[in-house]
C-alpha angles and dihedrals in degrees: 000000000000112000119219134198119218119190105204115205131180112229134192097204111032095190094050091047094048089053092050093050092047087052088051087057104269125142121216115247103204091192090073098031131097140142090296103034138039124192116207118191121210095176139346088280106033127069137165117215113206109200129183111239088254094055094040088054090061088069102046138032089207120104114258109252129226109249090189089064105033137030109243102168142001108235123187135184119193124214128196100242140034091239088052089068092064094040093053092043091051092050094048089050091049088053093054106284129130116238126232105356083162126044118277111251121213113174096158096242089047130040126181143166131179137228130194121221121222091271095049101260108145122218124193113216108204145179122194126186104244091207090059090058091051098039094247129126115298123257118241 
């Protein structure tokens, strides 16, 4: 059985959020999408479920937090190249995101920038040199 991870997010404007997550690189999965929910796939094993506040409220009795005011999770999406960080961030900004709500990190072997979605959820877009993790020579 293939395991999947679904990040479920409450959103105020489903269309704006869908556009942002498509800009971030997600592909709409119509099988799990309707007027109150959109499923965006980032791989065969990772999906983001965008849920209207009404739909999200069906899964929890807790109040919905304000991601623009408090940090609720640290979300990261890896890309294959260092230049890919800037490219994905640029596409997400063009689709309604806000660039660099957190400081850019450049550690040489790892480079990351962040982008905020329309509801305030912050995603880190990162590249890490795989050779640095294994102790081998760095990739260029």
